[in-house]
C-alpha positions as CSV (number, residue, x, y, z in Angstrom):
1,M,-0.1,-0.1,0.2
2,K,2.7,2.1,-1.1
3,Q,0.7,4.9,-2.4
4,V,-1.2,5.3,1.5
5,V,0.5,7.7,3.4
6,N,-2.0,8.5,6.0
7,I,-5.6,7.7,7.2
8,E,-7.7,9.6,4.8
9,D,-5.8,7.8,2.1
10,L,-7.3,4.8,3.5
11,R,-10.6,6.3,3.8
12,V,-10.5,7.2,0.3
13,L,-9.5,3.7,-1.3
14,A,-12.7,2.2,1.3
15,Q,-14.8,4.4,-0.3
16,R,-13.9,3.1,-3.7
17,R,-13.9,-0.6,-2.4
18,L,-17.2,-0.9,-0.8
19,P,-20.6,-0.5,-1.8
20,K,-22.0,2.1,-0.8
21,I,-24.5,0.9,2.0
22,F,-21.6,-0.5,3.9
23,F,-19.3,2.5,3.0
24,D,-21.8,5.3,4.3
25,Y,-22.5,3.0,7.6
26,I,-18.9,3.4,8.6
27,D,-18.6,7.0,7.5
28,G,-21.9,8.3,8.3
29,G,-23.4,10.3,11.7
30,A,-26.5,11.1,13.4
31,F,-28.8,14.3,11.5
32,S,-26.5,16.8,10.2
33,E,-23.5,14.8,11.8
34,T,-22.5,17.8,13.4
35,T,-21.1,15.5,16.5
36,A,-18.9,13.4,14.2
37,G,-17.6,16.5,12.9
38,R,-17.3,18.1,16.0
39,N,-15.2,15.0,17.0
40,R,-12.7,16.0,13.8
41,A,-12.3,19.8,15.2
42,G,-12.1,19.5,18.3
43,F,-8.5,18.7,18.5
44,S,-7.8,22.4,17.1
45,N,-8.3,23.4,20.3
46,W,-5.0,22.4,21.6
47,C,-1.8,23.2,21.6
48,L,1.4,20.7,21.7
49,T,4.2,22.0,23.5
50,Q,7.6,22.2,21.3
51,R,10.9,21.2,23.2
52,V,14.1,20.7,21.6
53,L,17.2,19.1,21.6
54,K,16.6,16.8,25.1
55,Q,16.0,13.3,23.7
56,K,18.5,11.3,21.8
57,E,16.6,8.5,21.4
58,M,13.0,7.5,19.6
59,P,10.2,7.7,22.0
60,D,8.8,4.9,23.7
61,L,5.3,4.3,22.7
62,S,4.3,1.6,25.4
63,C,1.6,1.8,27.8
64,Y,-0.1,0.6,30.8
65,Y,-3.8,0.6,30.6
66,L,-7.0,-1.8,31.5
67,G,-4.2,-3.7,34.0
68,S,-1.8,-4.3,31.4
69,Q,1.2,-3.0,30.0
70,H,0.2,-2.7,26.2
71,A,3.0,-1.8,23.1
72,L,1.2,1.3,22.1
73,P,-1.6,4.0,23.6
74,F,-3.8,2.9,20.9
75,M,-6.5,-0.8,20.5
76,L,-9.0,-1.3,18.0
77,G,-12.5,-0.4,19.1
78,P,-15.8,-2.1,19.1
79,V,-17.2,-1.8,15.2
80,G,-19.6,-3.5,14.1
81,F,-20.1,-5.7,10.8
82,L,-16.2,-5.7,10.3
83,G,-17.0,-9.2,8.1
84,L,-19.2,-7.1,5.9
85,Y,-16.2,-5.0,5.0
86,R,-13.8,-7.7,4.2
87,G,-14.4,-11.6,3.9
88,Q,-13.4,-12.8,7.6
89,G,-12.9,-9.3,8.5
90,E,-13.0,-10.2,12.0
91,V,-10.4,-12.4,12.1
92,L,-8.2,-10.5,9.9
93,A,-8.4,-7.3,12.1
94,A,-7.9,-9.3,15.2
95,Q,-4.4,-11.1,13.6
96,A,-3.2,-7.4,12.8
97,A,-4.0,-6.5,16.3
98,K,-2.2,-9.6,17.8
99,A,0.4,-8.8,15.8
100,K,1.2,-5.3,16.7
101,G,0.8,-6.1,20.2
102,I,-2.8,-4.2,21.0
103,P,-5.9,-5.2,22.2
104,M,-9.2,-5.5,19.7
105,C,-12.6,-5.3,21.1
106,L,-15.1,-7.2,19.2
107,S,-18.6,-5.6,19.3
108,T,-21.8,-7.4,19.8
109,F,-22.6,-6.7,16.0
110,S,-20.1,-9.1,14.8
111,I,-20.1,-11.7,11.3
112,G,-17.1,-13.3,13.4
113,S,-17.7,-14.8,16.9
114,I,-15.9,-14.2,19.8
115,G,-15.4,-17.7,20.0
116,T,-13.7,-17.9,16.8
117,L,-11.3,-15.1,17.2
118,R,-10.3,-16.9,20.2
119,K,-10.0,-20.3,18.7
120,D,-8.1,-19.1,15.2
121,V,-6.2,-15.8,16.5
122,G,-5.6,-15.5,20.0
123,G,-4.3,-12.7,21.3
124,D,-5.3,-10.0,23.8
125,L,-9.1,-10.0,22.8
126,Q,-11.9,-7.6,24.5
127,F,-15.8,-8.1,24.1
128,Q,-18.5,-5.4,23.8
129,L,-21.8,-5.9,24.9
130,Y,-25.3,-4.2,24.3
131,M,-28.0,-4.8,26.5
132,D,-30.6,-7.1,24.8
133,R,-34.2,-6.9,26.3
134,D,-33.8,-10.5,26.9
135,K,-31.5,-11.2,29.8
136,S,-31.2,-14.9,29.3
137,F,-29.6,-13.7,26.2
138,V,-27.4,-11.6,27.5
139,E,-26.1,-14.4,29.9
140,D,-26.0,-16.4,27.1
141,L,-23.2,-13.4,25.3
142,L,-21.4,-13.2,28.6
143,Q,-20.9,-17.1,28.9
144,S,-19.8,-16.9,25.6
145,A,-16.7,-14.6,26.3
146,V,-16.1,-16.2,29.5
147,D,-15.5,-19.3,27.2
148,A,-13.4,-17.3,25.6
149,D,-11.5,-16.6,28.4
150,I,-12.0,-13.0,27.9
151,D,-11.1,-10.4,30.6
152,V,-12.6,-7.0,29.4
153,L,-16.2,-6.8,29.2
154,Y,-17.6,-3.6,27.5
155,L,-21.0,-1.9,28.1
156,T,-22.2,0.3,25.6
157,V,-24.9,2.5,27.2
158,D,-25.1,5.9,24.5
159,T,-27.8,3.3,22.8
160,S,-31.1,3.2,24.2
161,V,-32.3,4.6,21.4
162,T,-31.1,4.5,17.7
163,S,-30.6,7.8,16.4
164,V,-31.4,8.6,12.6
165,R,-28.4,8.1,10.6
166,E,-29.8,9.7,7.1
167,K,-27.4,7.9,5.3
168,D,-28.5,4.6,6.5
169,V,-31.9,5.4,6.1
170,R,-31.2,6.2,2.3
171,N,-29.5,3.0,1.5
172,G,-31.6,1.1,3.6
173,F,-29.2,-0.8,6.4
174,R,-30.6,-1.8,9.0
175,A,-33.8,-1.6,7.2
176,V,-33.6,-4.1,4.7
177,T,-33.6,-7.8,5.5
178,K,-32.7,-9.3,2.4
179,V,-30.8,-8.1,-0.9
180,T,-33.4,-6.7,-3.0
181,P,-32.8,-6.0,-7.1
182,A,-31.1,-2.2,-6.2
183,L,-29.3,-3.9,-3.5
184,A,-27.4,-6.4,-5.5
185,F,-27.2,-4.0,-8.5
186,S,-25.2,-1.6,-5.8
187,M,-23.1,-4.7,-4.6
188,M,-22.5,-5.6,-8.3
189,Q,-20.7,-1.7,-8.9
190,R,-17.7,-3.7,-6.5
191,P,-16.6,-6.5,-8.3
192,A,-13.3,-7.1,-5.8
193,W,-15.6,-6.6,-2.7
194,C,-18.2,-9.4,-4.5
195,L,-15.5,-11.9,-5.5
196,D,-13.9,-11.6,-1.6
197,I,-17.4,-12.0,0.5
198,L,-18.6,-14.4,-2.2
199,R,-15.4,-16.7,-1.0
200,A,-15.5,-15.7,2.8
201,G,-19.2,-17.7,2.6
202,S,-22.4,-16.0,3.2
203,P,-22.3,-13.8,5.7
204,N,-24.1,-14.4,9.3
205,V,-23.9,-13.1,12.7
206,E,-22.0,-15.7,14.2
207,A,-23.4,-15.3,17.6
208,V,-26.8,-15.4,17.2
209,A,-26.4,-18.5,14.9
210,D,-28.3,-20.9,17.1
211,Y,-31.2,-18.3,18.0
212,P,-33.7,-18.7,15.1
213,E,-35.7,-15.7,16.1
214,F,-32.9,-13.7,14.9
215,G,-33.4,-14.1,10.9
216,K,-31.0,-15.3,8.6
217,G,-28.3,-13.7,6.9
218,A,-26.4,-10.7,8.0
219,L,-28.7,-7.8,7.3
220,E,-31.7,-9.5,8.7
221,Q,-29.7,-10.4,11.7
222,A,-28.3,-6.8,12.0
223,S,-32.5,-5.5,12.0
224,N,-33.5,-7.7,14.8
225,L,-30.5,-7.2,16.9
226,S,-31.0,-3.5,16.5
227,G,-34.4,-3.8,17.4
228,R,-34.1,-5.4,20.4
229,L,-31.7,-3.1,22.2
230,D,-32.9,-2.4,25.7
231,A,-34.8,1.1,25.7
232,S,-35.4,1.0,29.3
233,L,-31.7,0.6,30.6
234,T,-30.2,2.5,33.6
235,W,-28.0,2.1,36.1
236,N,-29.4,-0.4,38.1
237,D,-29.0,-2.5,34.7
238,V,-25.0,-1.4,35.2
239,K,-25.3,-2.8,38.5
240,W,-26.8,-6.2,37.8
241,L,-24.2,-6.7,34.7
242,R,-21.3,-6.0,37.3
243,S,-23.1,-8.8,39.9
244,K,-23.4,-11.4,36.7
245,W,-19.3,-10.3,35.1
246,K,-16.6,-11.2,37.3
247,K,-13.3,-9.8,35.4
248,R,-12.6,-6.0,34.1
249,L,-15.9,-3.8,33.4
250,V,-15.4,-0.9,31.2
251,V,-18.6,1.8,30.3
252,K,-18.6,3.1,27.4
253,G,-20.4,6.1,25.8
254,I,-19.7,8.6,28.7
255,L,-19.9,12.4,27.8
256,S,-20.3,13.9,31.2
257,A,-18.0,13.7,34.5
258,E,-21.4,13.1,36.3
259,D,-21.9,9.7,34.5
260,A,-18.3,8.9,34.8
261,K,-18.5,9.3,38.5
262,I,-21.7,7.0,38.6
263,A,-20.1,4.4,36.3
264,R,-17.2,4.5,38.4
265,D,-19.6,4.3,42.0
266,C,-21.1,1.3,40.1
267,G,-18.4,-0.9,40.0
268,A,-16.9,-0.3,36.6
269,D,-13.1,-0.5,36.2
270,A,-13.2,1.9,33.4
271,V,-15.0,4.2,31.5
272,V,-14.6,5.1,27.5
273,I,-15.5,9.0,26.9
274,S,-17.4,8.3,23.5
275,N,-20.1,10.0,21.8
276,H,-20.5,6.8,19.7
277,G,-18.4,8.3,16.6
278,G,-21.4,11.5,16.5
279,R,-23.4,8.9,15.8
280,Q,-26.3,8.6,18.5
281,L,-26.6,12.3,19.9
282,D,-26.8,15.4,17.1
283,F,-24.6,18.3,18.6
284,A,-23.2,16.7,21.4
285,S,-19.9,17.5,22.7
286,S,-16.7,16.5,21.3
287,T,-15.5,13.6,23.0
288,I,-11.6,15.3,23.5
289,S,-13.2,18.4,24.7
290,V,-15.1,16.5,27.8
291,L,-11.9,14.6,28.5
292,P,-10.5,17.0,30.8
293,S,-13.3,17.0,33.4
294,V,-14.0,13.7,33.4
295,R,-10.1,13.3,34.5
296,E,-10.7,15.6,37.3
297,A,-14.0,14.0,38.4
298,V,-12.5,10.6,38.7
299,G,-8.9,11.4,40.4
300,P,-5.5,10.1,38.8
301,D,-5.7,6.5,38.8
302,F,-8.7,5.4,37.7
303,C,-9.0,4.1,34.0
304,V,-9.9,6.6,31.2
305,L,-10.4,5.8,27.4
306,I,-11.4,7.6,24.6
307,D,-12.3,7.5,21.1
308,G,-14.4,9.8,18.9
309,G,-12.5,10.7,15.3
310,F,-9.1,9.9,15.9
311,R,-7.0,9.8,12.4
312,R,-3.5,11.5,13.7
313,G,-1.4,10.2,16.1
314,S,-0.9,13.9,17.6
315,E,-4.6,13.8,18.0
316,I,-3.8,10.6,20.2
317,A,-0.9,12.6,21.7
318,I,-3.4,15.3,22.5
319,A,-5.6,13.0,24.4
320,L,-2.7,11.5,26.4
321,A,-1.9,14.8,27.3
322,L,-4.8,15.5,28.3
323,G,-5.4,12.3,31.1
324,A,-6.6,9.3,28.6
325,S,-5.3,5.8,30.0
326,G,-5.2,5.2,26.3
327,V,-7.0,5.7,22.7
328,L,-10.2,3.3,21.1
329,L,-9.7,3.7,17.1
330,G,-12.6,3.1,15.0
331,R,-13.2,4.3,11.4
332,A,-9.6,4.4,11.3
333,Y,-8.6,1.0,11.2
334,A,-12.7,-0.1,9.8
335,F,-11.2,1.8,6.6
336,G,-8.2,0.0,6.6
337,L,-9.6,-3.2,7.0
338,A,-11.9,-2.3,3.9
339,A,-9.2,-1.0,1.7
340,G,-6.6,-3.6,2.0
341,G,-7.5,-6.2,4.2
342,R,-4.7,-7.3,7.4
343,A,-2.4,-5.5,5.4
344,G,-4.5,-2.7,5.7
345,V,-5.7,-2.4,9.4
346,E,-1.8,-3.0,10.2
347,K,-1.0,0.2,7.5
348,A,-3.4,2.1,9.9
349,I,-1.3,1.1,13.4
350,D,1.7,2.1,11.6
351,I,0.7,5.2,10.2
352,L,-0.7,6.1,13.7
353,S,2.3,4.7,15.7
354,V,5.2,6.8,13.3
355,E,3.0,9.7,13.6
356,L,2.6,9.8,17.6
357,S,6.6,8.7,18.0
358,I,7.4,11.7,15.6
359,T,5.1,14.2,17.5
360,L,6.5,13.0,20.6
361,K,10.2,13.2,19.0
362,L,9.7,16.7,18.7
363,M,7.7,17.0,22.1
364,G,11.3,16.7,23.9
365,L,9.7,13.3,25.3
366,S,11.0,10.2,26.1
367,G,7.9,8.1,25.7
368,V,4.2,7.9,26.2
369,K,4.6,7.8,30.0
370,E,6.5,10.7,30.1
371,L,3.7,12.8,28.2
372,Q,1.0,11.5,30.8
373,S,3.5,12.6,33.5
374,N,3.6,15.5,32.7
375,G,0.2,16.1,31.3
376,T,-1.0,19.8,31.0
377,D,2.7,20.9,31.1
378,C,2.8,19.2,27.4
379,I,-0.4,21.0,26.1
380,S,-2.0,24.3,26.2
381,R,-5.4,25.4,25.1
382,L,-6.1,28.3,22.2
383,G,-6.8,31.5,23.0
């Protein structure tokens, strides 16, 4: 992938390769997509501090978060339906994460199951849960995570109602349950994608393969999974999950300091500052803008992760300076997967690693640990 020099290049290649229905699902946001835009624009409110002639060596990018040391201060966050962007997409992404020494969190809305990833790939695998209305089904998912030897579980809490993503509405994603003639025609415009998916076999959500009520085929299963999200989800459900899950629990979808404290008090081991990539509440805050207040609210030792709009290594540096324990990637690696499979995901990781390394070197820092220790001495707000 010699022509690729940044994440935007991967995005362009993904758009060229994917049928419109699937590219728009990755790329789109809620309503006016203002929140998604704010995620990207929010980084420009901060200045990193340049220091010269301080470090001989290139920086150490290793980082401690979620109870373990990792090769990089970022990981692959949960992104739904990776297996629709590339055949065996979840497996390919997990292979890339393992090769680069970082965790991967698998979404409930995945083609490949957590059991498949544990069997076929291994590595530092984590699992993200959407709360279904049927608690017995949730308990089955938890057992699958236990069987796959998962140590970290994420509960996504910002989707008690699914927002309107206008691109998906126009394309029919999660509304169309079968391949229509119009959808088939659109897919045929991407012959390389069609051949790849055909080779991998008809995509199905493996986690619900034994539940006939979800239907057959990824489109119908996606629609039914979405329709069963628990709209009555409250903090009591977080406490219920805490009582069921004995390992590390992360609450994902926090966008206020008060909610971060409540999550901690409900027994969460970490939170993810997230607005679902701008795909839920339109006109919400950017994630980076609330990070300082969340860090202050929960104290210096609590694990605070963040996602939302990260496309540059320098943006990861901003988050770490403002108190993030680590960063979850979403679209950045999904574009890489769609563009080039495992190699595309590894390319995305390499791009961000090189950019982050150069950024820390130019800041005169020995590595991520020093950046996090010095914190706000390394960054200032514009204006």
